[in-house]
C-alpha angles and dihedrals in degrees: 000000000000118000123199114207118215127185107215133188121221112247114232099174124055137190135069095294092054091046091051090050090052092049093047087063091054092258128129122220117225144170132222114205139162096067132085093294137015112248121205112199145145134219137179112288091235091058090066095049098090089049098045106035099056138086090221128100110235143167122245120212107200121190113203123170092345094308124111122220122192107211147162126222111261107169142358134199124203129192108258093222108033095028089223121148108260105169140016129200116200127188115218113228114233114191099233097033120093117227132202114230141158114241124192118240119239116198116215131192130021116279121240088225092054091049086053091057101272127130125240112232118191114209100185130019101199142028129221108232143177119214147138113269091250091059096051115116133187092243142007108237116219117190111217098177094113095042106124132201109290088010129132136211111211132196089257089060093061116103110203106163112225093356116108113216113216099191118104106277095228097057112114115236098186140354138185113232131190113261121228090248092054091049091051091048091051092047093051090045089053091050090051089051091054092051092057 
């Protein structure tokens, strides 16, 4: 799985004035929590870009004051006016401590229903999960090969090994629906049958 490395600087001053000062120098304040101690730091705004502006789930390795912290992104705050990143919350990964994360879904295979002229409709793009750091993956693979026309794959159908899925089990993830062309073909085939 991809790991983004970030060189952070330990924050010594806190409060809104200090945070404004940090941001004025194109840095973003952040916090690392979940481990033995909470670490307040800042890093250049551009260092967070590969972590923030992606649909992928990735690790962040943040070095602050000579110590390395393996983390995942937990929360972001953007300025309401300029839309610039103004704060980052990172969760430190502790080997024996389960974490809650959101993993993107990757569909694999070609559905039987799509081969038959249907259209794949994805209902949700990511799943909320709970897992140990060692079991985290960049995506949750969902095989759609056996998905038939007018069929659904639900959360309960996903097999994810040691990863616990927290979404409601009955929620559909993807379905194959009939396309307009297929409906028209079936309708004209039915008319032809009646004429015979």
